[in-house]
Phi, psi and omega in degrees: 000130181289163181298319181293323178293319179297317178297318180297317179300315179299325183287338183254352184297332181278355182281153178284168178299321180296318179295322179293321177295322175297319180296323177300315179299317179297315182293323177295321176295317179295321178297316178298312180300316180298316180294321179296312179299321179296318181293332179274354180078019182252358180282121183277314183255099183290343178293343180296330183295302180290330179296316179294320179298318180293317179298318178299318179297320179296315181295314180296322178295316178299316177299317181294320178298319179294320179297315180293322178296320179294319178295319180295319178295320180291320181288331177290331182281335182251030173076023179085002179274122172134000000 
């Protein structure tokens, strides 16, 4: 994991799941805009495309890790059933 990705992960770890889901929506919108601008030849900073993709992956991974942890905790409480 690159330093910038690691810093980004640290900056979002304290956010709630709802805030992270909002962030996913923002990043998907930004990703769409970046791709559209690139296709029109108007995107000035081409690094925004993979950078946004990477940030989106980090947020989605964090959400999935939390989901799995919650499932594991729930299954541990009911005797492994579930």
